[in-house]
C-alpha positions as a Markdown table, in Angstrom:
| # | Residue | x | y | z |
|---|---|---|---|---|
| 1 | Met | 29.3 | 23.8 | 190.5 |
| 2 | Asp | 32.6 | 22.9 | 189.0 |
| 3 | Asn | 33.4 | 19.3 | 190.2 |
| 4 | His | 37.0 | 19.0 | 188.9 |
| 5 | Phe | 38.1 | 19.1 | 192.5 |
| 6 | Phe | 35.8 | 16.2 | 193.4 |
| 7 | Glu | 36.9 | 13.8 | 190.8 |
| 8 | Arg | 40.5 | 14.3 | 191.5 |
| 9 | Asn | 40.1 | 14.2 | 195.3 |
| 10 | Phe | 38.0 | 11.1 | 195.2 |
| 11 | Lys | 40.5 | 9.3 | 193.1 |
| 12 | Ser | 43.2 | 10.3 | 195.6 |
| 13 | Leu | 41.0 | 9.4 | 198.6 |
| 14 | Lys | 40.9 | 5.7 | 197.5 |
| 15 | Thr | 44.5 | 5.4 | 198.5 |
| 16 | Ser | 44.1 | 6.6 | 202.1 |
| 17 | Gly | 40.4 | 6.0 | 203.0 |
| 18 | Ser | 38.0 | 3.3 | 203.8 |
| 19 | Pro | 37.8 | 1.0 | 200.8 |
| 20 | Ser | 35.0 | 1.0 | 198.2 |
| 21 | Gln | 32.9 | 3.6 | 199.9 |
| 22 | Asp | 30.8 | 5.9 | 197.4 |
| 23 | Leu | 30.0 | 9.5 | 198.1 |
| 24 | Pro | 27.3 | 11.7 | 196.7 |
| 25 | Glu | 28.8 | 13.9 | 193.9 |
| 26 | Ile | 26.4 | 16.9 | 194.4 |
| 27 | Leu | 26.4 | 19.3 | 197.3 |
| 28 | Ser | 23.6 | 18.8 | 199.7 |
| 29 | Glu | 20.9 | 21.4 | 200.0 |
| 30 | Lys | 21.6 | 21.5 | 203.7 |
| 31 | Ile | 25.0 | 23.2 | 202.8 |
| 32 | Ser | 25.4 | 27.0 | 202.2 |
| 33 | Val | 28.9 | 27.9 | 200.9 |
| 34 | Ile | 30.3 | 31.1 | 202.3 |
| 35 | Ala | 33.3 | 33.2 | 201.0 |
| 36 | Thr | 35.5 | 34.3 | 203.8 |
| 37 | Ser | 37.4 | 37.6 | 204.2 |
| 38 | Ser | 40.6 | 35.6 | 203.5 |
| 39 | Gly | 39.1 | 34.4 | 200.3 |
| 40 | Gln | 39.1 | 30.7 | 201.5 |
| 41 | Pro | 35.7 | 29.0 | 201.4 |
| 42 | Thr | 33.8 | 27.9 | 204.5 |
| 43 | Leu | 30.2 | 26.6 | 204.9 |
| 44 | Arg | 27.2 | 26.3 | 207.1 |
| 45 | Phe | 25.5 | 22.9 | 207.5 |
| 46 | Glu | 22.0 | 23.5 | 208.7 |
| 47 | Asn | 23.1 | 26.7 | 210.3 |
| 48 | Ile | 26.2 | 25.2 | 211.9 |
| 49 | Leu | 29.3 | 27.2 | 210.8 |
| 50 | Leu | 32.0 | 24.6 | 210.0 |
| 51 | His | 35.1 | 27.0 | 209.9 |
| 52 | Ser | 35.8 | 30.7 | 210.6 |
| 53 | Ser | 34.1 | 33.2 | 208.3 |
| 54 | Tyr | 37.3 | 35.3 | 208.5 |
| 55 | Asp | 40.4 | 33.2 | 208.3 |
| 56 | Pro | 39.9 | 29.4 | 208.3 |
| 57 | Glu | 43.7 | 28.7 | 208.0 |
| 58 | Lys | 44.6 | 30.8 | 211.0 |
| 59 | Glu | 41.8 | 29.2 | 213.0 |
| 60 | Ala | 43.3 | 25.7 | 212.0 |
| 61 | His | 46.8 | 26.6 | 213.2 |
| 62 | Arg | 45.3 | 27.4 | 216.6 |
| 63 | Phe | 43.5 | 24.1 | 216.6 |
| 64 | Ala | 46.7 | 22.3 | 216.2 |
| 65 | Glu | 49.2 | 24.5 | 218.1 |
| 66 | Lys | 49.4 | 22.3 | 221.2 |
| 67 | Leu | 50.4 | 19.0 | 219.3 |
| 68 | Gln | 54.0 | 17.7 | 219.7 |
| 69 | Val | 56.2 | 16.3 | 217.1 |
| 70 | Gly | 55.6 | 12.5 | 216.8 |
| 71 | Ala | 52.0 | 12.6 | 218.1 |
| 72 | Arg | 49.7 | 9.9 | 217.0 |
| 73 | Val | 46.3 | 11.8 | 216.5 |
| 74 | Cys | 42.8 | 10.4 | 216.4 |
| 75 | Leu | 40.6 | 13.1 | 215.0 |
| 76 | Tyr | 36.8 | 13.3 | 214.7 |
| 77 | Gly | 35.8 | 15.7 | 212.0 |
| 78 | Phe | 37.3 | 16.3 | 208.5 |
| 79 | Gly | 35.6 | 19.6 | 207.9 |
| 80 | Leu | 37.0 | 21.2 | 204.8 |
| 81 | Gly | 40.5 | 20.0 | 205.7 |
| 82 | Tyr | 42.0 | 23.1 | 207.0 |
| 83 | His | 42.9 | 21.7 | 210.5 |
| 84 | Leu | 44.2 | 18.5 | 208.9 |
| 85 | Asp | 46.8 | 20.4 | 207.0 |
| 86 | Ala | 47.8 | 22.2 | 210.2 |
| 87 | Ile | 48.0 | 18.8 | 212.2 |
| 88 | Leu | 50.1 | 17.1 | 209.5 |
| 89 | Asp | 52.5 | 20.1 | 209.5 |
| 90 | Lys | 52.8 | 20.0 | 213.3 |
| 91 | Ile | 53.3 | 16.3 | 214.0 |
| 92 | Gly | 56.4 | 15.8 | 211.8 |
| 93 | Pro | 57.5 | 12.8 | 209.9 |
| 94 | Asp | 57.0 | 10.2 | 212.7 |
| 95 | Gly | 53.6 | 11.4 | 213.6 |
| 96 | Tyr | 50.3 | 9.9 | 212.3 |
| 97 | Leu | 46.8 | 11.3 | 211.7 |
| 98 | Leu | 43.7 | 8.9 | 211.8 |
| 99 | Ala | 40.6 | 11.0 | 210.8 |
| 100 | Ile | 36.9 | 9.9 | 211.2 |
| 101 | Glu | 34.1 | 11.6 | 209.2 |
| 102 | Leu | 30.5 | 10.1 | 209.5 |
| 103 | Asn | 28.8 | 12.8 | 207.6 |
| 104 | Pro | 29.0 | 12.0 | 203.8 |
| 105 | Glu | 27.5 | 15.3 | 202.8 |
| 106 | Leu | 30.3 | 17.2 | 204.7 |
| 107 | Leu | 32.8 | 15.0 | 203.1 |
| 108 | Thr | 31.3 | 15.6 | 199.6 |
| 109 | Ala | 31.6 | 19.3 | 200.3 |
| 110 | Ala | 35.4 | 18.9 | 201.3 |
| 111 | Leu | 36.0 | 17.1 | 198.1 |
| 112 | Thr | 34.2 | 19.6 | 196.1 |
| 113 | Leu | 35.4 | 22.9 | 197.5 |
| 114 | Arg | 39.2 | 22.3 | 198.1 |
| 115 | Asp | 42.1 | 20.4 | 196.7 |
| 116 | Gln | 42.6 | 17.6 | 199.4 |
| 117 | Thr | 45.1 | 15.4 | 197.4 |
| 118 | Arg | 48.0 | 16.6 | 199.6 |
| 119 | Ile | 46.3 | 15.2 | 202.7 |
| 120 | Phe | 45.0 | 12.0 | 201.0 |
| 121 | Glu | 48.4 | 11.1 | 199.5 |
| 122 | Asp | 50.3 | 11.6 | 202.8 |
| 123 | His | 51.5 | 8.2 | 204.1 |
| 124 | Arg | 50.9 | 9.6 | 207.6 |
| 125 | Phe | 47.1 | 9.8 | 207.0 |
| 126 | His | 44.2 | 7.5 | 207.0 |
| 127 | Leu | 40.5 | 8.6 | 206.7 |
| 128 | Ile | 37.6 | 6.3 | 208.0 |
| 129 | Tyr | 34.1 | 7.0 | 206.6 |
| 130 | Gly | 31.2 | 4.9 | 205.4 |
| 131 | Pro | 27.5 | 4.3 | 206.0 |
| 132 | Asp | 27.5 | 1.1 | 208.1 |
| 133 | Glu | 28.0 | 1.8 | 211.8 |
| 134 | Ala | 29.2 | -1.8 | 212.6 |
| 135 | Glu | 31.9 | -1.6 | 209.8 |
| 136 | Val | 33.1 | 1.8 | 210.8 |
| 137 | Ser | 33.3 | 0.8 | 214.4 |
| 138 | Arg | 35.4 | -2.3 | 213.6 |
| 139 | Glu | 37.7 | -0.2 | 211.4 |
| 140 | Ile | 38.2 | 2.4 | 214.1 |
| 141 | Ser | 39.1 | -0.3 | 216.6 |
| 142 | His | 41.6 | -1.8 | 214.2 |
| 143 | Glu | 43.2 | 1.4 | 213.2 |
| 144 | Met | 43.5 | 2.6 | 216.8 |
| 145 | Glu | 45.4 | -0.5 | 217.7 |
| 146 | Arg | 47.6 | -0.2 | 214.7 |
| 147 | Ile | 48.6 | 3.5 | 215.2 |
| 148 | Thr | 49.1 | 3.4 | 218.9 |
| 149 | Gly | 51.0 | 0.1 | 219.3 |
| 150 | Asp | 54.0 | 1.0 | 221.3 |
| 151 | His | 53.1 | 4.7 | 221.1 |
| 152 | Ala | 50.2 | 4.8 | 223.5 |
| 153 | Asp | 51.7 | 7.7 | 225.4 |
| 154 | Gln | 51.9 | 9.7 | 222.3 |
| 155 | Leu | 48.1 | 9.4 | 221.4 |
| 156 | Glu | 46.1 | 12.6 | 221.2 |
| 157 | Val | 42.3 | 12.6 | 220.7 |
| 158 | Leu | 40.9 | 15.8 | 219.1 |
| 159 | Phe | 37.4 | 16.8 | 218.1 |
| 160 | His | 36.5 | 19.3 | 215.5 |
| 161 | Ala | 33.5 | 20.6 | 217.4 |
| 162 | Pro | 31.3 | 21.9 | 214.5 |
| 163 | Ser | 31.8 | 18.6 | 212.6 |
| 164 | Phe | 30.9 | 16.7 | 215.7 |
| 165 | Lys | 27.5 | 18.5 | 215.9 |
| 166 | Cys | 26.8 | 17.2 | 212.3 |
| 167 | Ile | 27.0 | 13.4 | 212.9 |
| 168 | Pro | 24.0 | 11.7 | 211.3 |
| 169 | Ala | 21.4 | 10.0 | 213.4 |
| 170 | Ser | 22.2 | 6.7 | 211.8 |
| 171 | Phe | 25.3 | 6.3 | 214.1 |
| 172 | Pro | 23.8 | 6.3 | 217.6 |
| 173 | Ala | 26.3 | 3.8 | 219.2 |
| 174 | Leu | 29.3 | 5.6 | 217.7 |
| 175 | Thr | 28.0 | 9.0 | 218.6 |
| 176 | Asn | 27.6 | 7.9 | 222.3 |
| 177 | Ala | 31.2 | 6.3 | 222.3 |
| 178 | Leu | 32.6 | 9.5 | 220.9 |
| 179 | Glu | 30.6 | 11.7 | 223.3 |
| 180 | Val | 31.9 | 9.5 | 226.2 |
| 181 | Leu | 35.4 | 10.1 | 224.9 |
| 182 | Leu | 34.8 | 13.8 | 224.7 |
| 183 | Leu | 33.4 | 13.8 | 228.3 |
| 184 | Glu | 36.5 | 12.2 | 229.6 |
| 185 | Arg | 38.8 | 14.6 | 227.7 |
| 186 | Arg | 36.9 | 17.5 | 229.4 |
| 187 | Phe | 37.6 | 16.3 | 232.9 |
| 188 | Pro | 41.1 | 17.9 | 233.1 |
| 189 | Ala | 39.7 | 21.0 | 231.6 |
| 190 | Ile | 36.9 | 21.3 | 234.2 |
| 191 | Phe | 39.0 | 20.2 | 237.2 |
| 192 | Gly | 42.5 | 21.1 | 236.0 |
| 193 | Asn | 43.0 | 24.0 | 238.5 |
| 194 | Leu | 41.5 | 22.1 | 241.3 |
| 195 | Glu | 43.8 | 19.1 | 240.6 |
| 196 | Lys | 46.8 | 21.5 | 240.5 |
| 197 | Ala | 45.8 | 23.0 | 243.8 |
| 198 | Asn | 45.4 | 19.7 | 245.6 |
| 199 | Tyr | 48.7 | 18.5 | 244.0 |
| 200 | Ser | 50.5 | 21.4 | 245.4 |
| 201 | Leu | 49.0 | 21.0 | 248.9 |
| 202 | Asn | 49.6 | 17.2 | 248.8 |
| 203 | Arg | 53.2 | 17.5 | 247.8 |
| 204 | Glu | 54.7 | 16.8 | 251.1 |
| 205 | Ile | 52.4 | 14.0 | 251.9 |
| 206 | Val | 53.0 | 12.5 | 248.5 |
| 207 | Thr | 56.7 | 12.6 | 248.9 |
| 208 | Gly | 56.6 | 11.1 | 252.4 |
| 209 | Ser | 54.1 | 8.3 | 251.5 |
| 210 | Pro | 55.0 | 4.8 | 250.3 |
| 211 | Gly | 53.8 | 4.0 | 246.8 |
| 212 | Ile | 51.6 | 1.2 | 245.7 |
| 213 | Asn | 54.7 | -0.7 | 244.3 |
| 214 | Val | 55.4 | -1.9 | 247.9 |
| 215 | Leu | 51.9 | -3.5 | 247.9 |
| 216 | Lys | 52.6 | -5.5 | 244.6 |
| 217 | Asn | 51.2 | -9.1 | 245.1 |
| 218 | Ser | 50.9 | -8.5 | 248.9 |
| 219 | Gln | 47.6 | -10.4 | 248.7 |
| 220 | Lys | 48.5 | -13.0 | 246.2 |
| 221 | Gly | 45.8 | -15.5 | 245.7 |
| 222 | Arg | 43.5 | -14.0 | 248.4 |
| 223 | Pro | 39.9 | -13.4 | 247.3 |
| 224 | Gly | 38.8 | -9.8 | 247.5 |
| 225 | Ile | 35.6 | -7.8 | 247.5 |
| 226 | Leu | 35.5 | -4.3 | 245.9 |
| 227 | Val | 32.5 | -2.4 | 247.4 |
| 228 | Ser | 30.9 | 0.5 | 245.4 |
| 229 | Ala | 27.8 | 2.5 | 246.4 |
| 230 | Gly | 25.3 | 1.4 | 243.6 |
| 231 | Pro | 21.8 | 0.3 | 244.3 |
| 232 | Ser | 22.7 | -3.4 | 244.5 |
| 233 | Leu | 24.8 | -2.8 | 247.5 |
| 234 | Asp | 21.7 | -3.1 | 249.5 |
| 235 | Leu | 21.4 | -6.8 | 248.6 |
| 236 | Ile | 25.0 | -7.7 | 249.5 |
| 237 | Leu | 25.5 | -5.5 | 252.6 |
| 238 | Pro | 24.0 | -8.0 | 255.2 |
| 239 | Thr | 26.3 | -10.7 | 253.8 |
| 240 | Leu | 29.5 | -8.7 | 253.8 |
| 241 | His | 29.9 | -8.7 | 257.6 |
| 242 | Arg | 30.0 | -12.5 | 257.5 |
| 243 | Leu | 32.7 | -12.5 | 254.8 |
| 244 | Gln | 35.1 | -9.9 | 256.1 |
| 245 | Lys | 37.3 | -12.4 | 257.9 |
| 246 | Glu | 38.0 | -14.6 | 254.9 |
| 247 | Phe | 38.1 | -12.0 | 252.2 |
| 248 | Leu | 40.1 | -8.8 | 251.7 |
| 249 | Ile | 37.5 | -6.0 | 251.8 |
| 250 | Ala | 38.2 | -2.8 | 249.7 |
| 251 | Cys | 35.9 | 0.0 | 248.9 |
| 252 | Val | 35.5 | 3.3 | 247.1 |
| 253 | Asp | 35.5 | 6.4 | 249.3 |
| 254 | Thr | 31.7 | 6.9 | 248.9 |
| 255 | Thr | 31.1 | 3.5 | 250.5 |
| 256 | Phe | 33.6 | 3.9 | 253.4 |
| 257 | Pro | 31.1 | 5.4 | 255.9 |
| 258 | Ile | 28.5 | 2.8 | 254.9 |
| 259 | Leu | 30.8 | 0.0 | 255.8 |
| 260 | Ile | 31.9 | 1.6 | 259.1 |
| 261 | Lys | 28.3 | 2.1 | 260.2 |
| 262 | Asn | 27.5 | -1.5 | 259.5 |
| 263 | Asn | 30.5 | -2.7 | 261.6 |
| 264 | Ile | 32.6 | -3.6 | 258.5 |
| 265 | Gln | 36.2 | -2.3 | 258.6 |
| 266 | Pro | 37.6 | -2.4 | 255.1 |
| 267 | Asp | 41.2 | -3.2 | 254.5 |
| 268 | Tyr | 41.6 | -0.6 | 251.8 |
| 269 | Val | 39.7 | 2.5 | 250.6 |
| 270 | Phe | 40.3 | 4.3 | 247.3 |
| 271 | Ser | 40.0 | 8.0 | 246.8 |
| 272 | Leu | 40.9 | 10.2 | 243.7 |
| 273 | Asp | 38.3 | 12.9 | 243.4 |
| 274 | Pro | 39.8 | 16.5 | 243.6 |
| 275 | Gln | 36.5 | 18.0 | 244.8 |
| 276 | Ile | 35.7 | 18.8 | 248.5 |
| 277 | Asp | 32.7 | 16.6 | 248.6 |
| 278 | Ser | 34.9 | 13.5 | 248.8 |
| 279 | Ala | 36.2 | 14.6 | 252.2 |
| 280 | Gly | 32.7 | 14.3 | 253.6 |
| 281 | His | 33.1 | 10.5 | 253.4 |
| 282 | Phe | 35.8 | 10.6 | 256.1 |
| 283 | Val | 34.5 | 13.1 | 258.5 |
| 284 | Asp | 33.6 | 11.3 | 261.9 |
| 285 | Tyr | 34.8 | 7.9 | 260.7 |
| 286 | Ala | 38.0 | 6.5 | 262.2 |
| 287 | Ala | 40.5 | 5.0 | 259.9 |
| 288 | Gly | 41.2 | 2.0 | 262.1 |
| 289 | Lys | 43.1 | -0.7 | 260.2 |
| 290 | Thr | 42.0 | 0.7 | 256.8 |
| 291 | Arg | 44.7 | 1.8 | 254.4 |
| 292 | Leu | 44.1 | 4.6 | 252.0 |
| 293 | Val | 45.2 | 4.5 | 248.4 |
| 294 | Phe | 45.2 | 8.0 | 246.8 |
| 295 | Thr | 46.5 | 9.9 | 243.9 |
| 296 | Pro | 48.5 | 13.1 | 244.1 |
| 297 | Ala | 45.5 | 15.2 | 243.1 |
| 298 | Thr | 43.1 | 13.7 | 245.6 |
| 299 | Asn | 41.3 | 16.3 | 247.6 |
| 300 | His | 43.7 | 17.6 | 250.2 |
| 301 | Asn | 41.1 | 17.5 | 253.0 |
| 302 | Val | 40.8 | 13.7 | 252.6 |
| 303 | Leu | 44.5 | 13.3 | 253.4 |
| 304 | Lys | 44.0 | 15.7 | 256.4 |
| 305 | Leu | 41.2 | 13.7 | 257.8 |
| 306 | Phe | 42.5 | 10.2 | 257.2 |
| 307 | Ser | 44.8 | 9.2 | 259.9 |
| 308 | Gly | 45.7 | 5.7 | 258.8 |
| 309 | Glu | 48.3 | 4.3 | 256.5 |
| 310 | Arg | 48.3 | 6.0 | 253.1 |
| 311 | Tyr | 49.7 | 4.8 | 249.7 |
| 312 | Val | 50.2 | 6.9 | 246.7 |
| 313 | Val | 49.5 | 6.0 | 243.1 |
| 314 | Tyr | 50.3 | 8.1 | 240.0 |
| 315 | Lys | 48.0 | 8.2 | 237.1 |
| 316 | Glu | 49.9 | 7.2 | 234.0 |
| 317 | Gly | 49.7 | 9.9 | 231.3 |
| 318 | His | 48.3 | 12.5 | 233.5 |
| 319 | Ser | 49.8 | 16.0 | 232.9 |
| 320 | Leu | 50.6 | 16.5 | 236.6 |
| 321 | Ser | 52.7 | 13.3 | 236.6 |
| 322 | Met | 54.8 | 14.2 | 233.6 |
| 323 | Asp | 57.4 | 16.1 | 235.7 |
| 324 | Asn | 57.8 | 13.3 | 238.2 |
| 325 | Glu | 59.0 | 10.4 | 236.2 |
| 326 | Ser | 61.4 | 9.2 | 238.9 |
| 327 | Ala | 58.7 | 9.3 | 241.6 |
| 328 | Met | 56.2 | 7.5 | 239.3 |
| 329 | Lys | 58.7 | 4.8 | 238.7 |
| 330 | Glu | 59.6 | 4.5 | 242.3 |
| 331 | Lys | 56.0 | 4.6 | 243.7 |
| 332 | Gly | 53.9 | 3.1 | 241.0 |
| 333 | Thr | 51.3 | 4.0 | 238.5 |
| 334 | Thr | 47.8 | 3.1 | 237.3 |
| 335 | Arg | 46.2 | 3.3 | 233.8 |
| 336 | Ala | 42.7 | 3.3 | 235.2 |
| 337 | Gly | 40.8 | 6.5 | 234.7 |
| 338 | Gly | 37.5 | 7.9 | 235.5 |
| 339 | Ser | 35.6 | 6.2 | 238.3 |
| 340 | Val | 37.3 | 5.4 | 241.6 |
| 341 | Ala | 36.0 | 1.9 | 241.2 |
| 342 | Cys | 38.1 | 1.5 | 238.1 |
| 343 | Leu | 41.2 | 2.5 | 240.2 |
| 344 | Gly | 40.0 | 0.1 | 242.9 |
| 345 | Leu | 39.7 | -2.8 | 240.6 |
| 346 | Asp | 43.1 | -2.0 | 239.0 |
| 347 | Met | 44.7 | -1.9 | 242.5 |
| 348 | Met | 43.2 | -5.1 | 243.7 |
| 349 | Ile | 44.7 | -6.8 | 240.6 |
| 350 | His | 47.9 | -5.1 | 241.5 |
| 351 | Phe | 47.7 | -6.5 | 245.1 |
| 352 | Gly | 47.3 | -10.1 | 243.6 |
| 353 | Cys | 43.8 | -10.7 | 244.7 |
| 354 | Asp | 42.0 | -13.6 | 243.0 |
| 355 | Pro | 39.2 | -13.9 | 242.5 |
| 356 | Ile | 37.8 | -10.4 | 242.8 |
| 357 | Phe | 34.1 | -9.8 | 243.5 |
| 358 | Leu | 32.4 | -6.4 | 242.6 |
| 359 | Ala | 29.6 | -5.3 | 245.0 |
| 360 | Gly | 27.4 | -2.4 | 244.4 |
| 361 | Gln | 28.8 | -1.9 | 240.8 |
| 362 | Asp | 25.6 | -1.3 | 239.0 |
| 363 | Cys | 26.7 | 1.2 | 236.3 |
| 364 | Ala | 23.0 | 1.8 | 235.7 |
| 365 | Phe | 19.8 | 3.1 | 237.4 |
| 366 | Ser | 18.8 | -0.2 | 239.0 |
| 367 | Gly | 15.4 | 0.0 | 240.5 |
| 368 | Asn | 15.2 | 3.5 | 239.3 |
| 369 | Arg | 17.9 | 4.6 | 241.8 |
| 370 | Tyr | 21.3 | 6.2 | 241.3 |
| 371 | Tyr | 22.9 | 5.0 | 244.6 |
| 372 | Ser | 22.5 | 2.6 | 247.5 |
| 373 | Ser | 19.7 | 3.5 | 250.0 |
| 374 | His | 22.6 | 3.7 | 252.6 |
| 375 | Ser | 24.5 | 6.3 | 250.8 |
| 376 | Lys | 25.1 | 9.9 | 251.7 |
| 377 | Phe | 23.5 | 10.9 | 248.4 |
| 378 | Asn | 20.3 | 9.0 | 249.2 |
| 379 | Asn | 20.2 | 10.6 | 252.6 |
| 380 | Gln | 20.5 | 14.0 | 251.1 |
| 381 | Leu | 17.7 | 13.3 | 248.7 |
| 382 | Gln | 15.5 | 12.1 | 251.7 |
| 383 | Ser | 16.0 | 15.5 | 253.3 |
| 384 | Lys | 14.5 | 17.1 | 250.1 |
| 385 | Ile | 11.3 | 14.9 | 250.2 |
| 386 | Ile | 8.2 | 17.2 | 250.3 |
| 387 | Arg | 4.6 | 16.4 | 250.1 |
| 388 | Met | 3.6 | 14.5 | 246.9 |
| 389 | Thr | 7.4 | 14.1 | 245.8 |
| 390 | Ser | 8.7 | 10.6 | 246.2 |
| 391 | Leu | 12.2 | 9.5 | 246.7 |
| 392 | Glu | 12.0 | 7.5 | 243.4 |
| 393 | Lys | 11.1 | 10.8 | 241.6 |
| 394 | Leu | 14.1 | 12.6 | 243.1 |
| 395 | His | 16.4 | 9.7 | 241.9 |
| 396 | Arg | 14.8 | 9.9 | 238.5 |
| 397 | Glu | 15.3 | 13.7 | 238.3 |
| 398 | Lys | 19.1 | 13.2 | 239.3 |
| 399 | Ala | 19.4 | 10.5 | 236.6 |
| 400 | Gln | 18.1 | 13.0 | 233.9 |
| 401 | Glu | 20.8 | 15.5 | 234.6 |
| 402 | Lys | 23.1 | 13.7 | 232.0 |
| 403 | Lys | 22.4 | 12.2 | 228.6 |
| 404 | Gln | 20.8 | 8.7 | 229.0 |
| 405 | Leu | 21.1 | 5.5 | 227.0 |
| 406 | Thr | 20.2 | 1.9 | 227.6 |
| 407 | Val | 22.5 | -1.1 | 228.4 |
| 408 | Gln | 22.1 | -4.8 | 228.7 |
| 409 | Cys | 21.0 | -5.8 | 232.3 |
| 410 | Thr | 22.3 | -8.8 | 234.2 |
| 411 | Gln | 18.6 | -10.0 | 234.1 |
| 412 | Gly | 18.5 | -10.0 | 230.4 |
| 413 | Asn | 16.4 | -6.9 | 229.9 |
| 414 | Phe | 17.6 | -3.3 | 229.2 |
| 415 | Leu | 18.3 | -0.6 | 231.8 |
| 416 | Leu | 18.8 | 3.1 | 231.6 |
| 417 | Thr | 22.2 | 4.5 | 232.3 |
| 418 | Asp | 24.0 | 7.7 | 231.6 |
| 419 | Gln | 27.1 | 8.5 | 229.6 |
| 420 | Val | 29.3 | 8.8 | 232.7 |
| 421 | Met | 28.3 | 5.4 | 234.1 |
| 422 | Tyr | 28.6 | 4.0 | 230.6 |
| 423 | Ser | 32.2 | 5.2 | 230.5 |
| 424 | Tyr | 32.9 | 3.6 | 233.8 |
| 425 | Leu | 31.3 | 0.3 | 232.7 |
| 426 | Arg | 33.5 | 0.2 | 229.6 |
| 427 | Thr | 36.7 | 1.1 | 231.5 |
| 428 | Leu | 36.0 | -1.8 | 234.0 |
| 429 | Glu | 35.5 | -4.2 | 231.1 |
| 430 | His | 38.8 | -3.2 | 229.6 |
| 431 | Ile | 40.6 | -3.7 | 232.9 |
| 432 | Ile | 39.0 | -7.2 | 233.2 |
| 433 | Gln | 39.9 | -8.1 | 229.6 |
| 434 | Ala | 43.5 | -6.8 | 230.0 |
| 435 | Asn | 44.0 | -9.2 | 233.0 |
| 436 | Pro | 42.7 | -12.5 | 231.9 |
| 437 | Gly | 44.7 | -14.2 | 234.7 |
| 438 | Thr | 42.4 | -12.7 | 237.4 |
| 439 | Arg | 38.8 | -13.9 | 237.8 |
| 440 | Val | 36.3 | -11.2 | 238.4 |
| 441 | Phe | 32.6 | -11.8 | 239.4 |
| 442 | Asn | 29.6 | -9.4 | 239.9 |
| 443 | Leu | 27.7 | -9.9 | 243.1 |
| 444 | Tyr | 24.0 | -9.8 | 243.6 |
| 445 | Ser | 23.8 | -7.2 | 240.7 |
| 446 | His | 20.5 | -6.1 | 239.1 |
| 447 | Gly | 22.5 | -3.6 | 237.1 |
| 448 | Ala | 24.3 | -3.4 | 233.9 |
| 449 | Glu | 25.9 | -6.6 | 232.5 |
| 450 | Ile | 29.8 | -6.4 | 232.9 |
| 451 | Glu | 31.5 | -8.5 | 230.2 |
| 452 | His | 33.7 | -11.3 | 231.6 |
| 453 | Ala | 32.3 | -10.7 | 235.1 |
| 454 | Pro | 29.6 | -13.4 | 235.7 |
| 455 | Val | 26.9 | -12.6 | 238.2 |
| 456 | Leu | 26.7 | -14.5 | 241.5 |
| 457 | Gly | 23.7 | -14.4 | 243.7 |
| 458 | Ser | 24.4 | -16.2 | 246.9 |
| 459 | Ala | 27.0 | -16.3 | 249.8 |
| 460 | Asn | 27.6 | -20.1 | 249.2 |
| 461 | Glu | 28.3 | -19.4 | 245.6 |
| 462 | Ile | 30.8 | -16.7 | 246.5 |
| 463 | Lys | 32.7 | -18.9 | 248.9 |
| 464 | Arg | 32.7 | -21.7 | 246.4 |
| 465 | Arg | 34.2 | -19.7 | 243.7 |
| 466 | Ala | 36.7 | -18.1 | 246.1 |
| 467 | Phe | 38.0 | -21.3 | 247.7 |
| 468 | Met | 37.4 | -23.9 | 245.0 |
| 469 | Pro | 39.1 | -22.1 | 242.1 |
| 470 | Thr | 39.0 | -25.2 | 239.7 |
| 471 | Ile | 35.2 | -25.2 | 239.7 |
């Protein structure tokens, strides 16, 4: 095949891509080039069709159609470049496109089959590629920081799905990180209509509720414990009752009934799930002195059932918040996404708590279990136990519903987790890292190691850390 495109493209690529990375100059045997109805080339990579077999350019314009002028785009998947042309046309002179392509065979095909010099020579474009996972990861982190800067609200993360399916097996960690990012992007798509319905039903309550801004530094310097429902909650639960007078106790909604049944009345409970299941945590449990922190898209039944004080927090960057800038400014926002525990940690920092102790925050299958033995989930599994089927087996089956990976355990070994919990783990670490003035500890955990959150294993050590801050 004529390689005049390749030579010219590769020379041009050196001005906008990862430095000094070679590419194979011959098309891989895994690639089958296809002529489309519009005359533009497409290809199959091991039976994965990379672009439309009819009109790749028209498909590319649909891919980019929702982008706004000025968007800072991080894209996985170069493909044959059709959608990159469309993105650059869409984002305007102040936009930026950072592309990542981990498959050198696809990149060779792109440089061989089409003239890419317009893309490579555009000052708004940078391509990351290369064979070394650690080097590529470092470059992605560096470039993401550079392109977002003061433009975090304009960041768009896009995936070219066919290219994403072609990532080589030599990039396991990056593949997982990208899959987690893709999983987080799908949340609004999966629950979008549900969130809109709750938002509409909650409108009056949201308008009439104070926001978390009124709670800013309300617990300045007070030690706090954030209680989640992971397996290690079983270890700390007997101790919590003795600590509640001296510590601010806050919990995720899953843990609320557990604490109430154990005569622990939390000061705060956090809820953000739009699904009806979250309302079950409040049925038959009095609010008492507990205050609820909720988002506008929290399941409407939670707000109907909870009779105590309620404080609203808007999710920064959420599509439903965009039309309420004045309310967001007045009531307060959070950047924490994903797990309700991430929201809880962010709010306790907002309250001024220091130090903060995480309880039941395993982010892994500690002891081959998904949740605490006191949790509603565990009780539901127990009702499913039949002859010759153990509770441990049911937990294991639940764990296998999502893609699994291993993480470093607090005990020094490795533990299984899944992509969702891994995402929560990384978000918790980012929150801790972004708030170096607040000390965070991990209580009695046999779960995943949380960076910058040392593990504590005794009530005496907890009190020592809480009330002797210089030690």
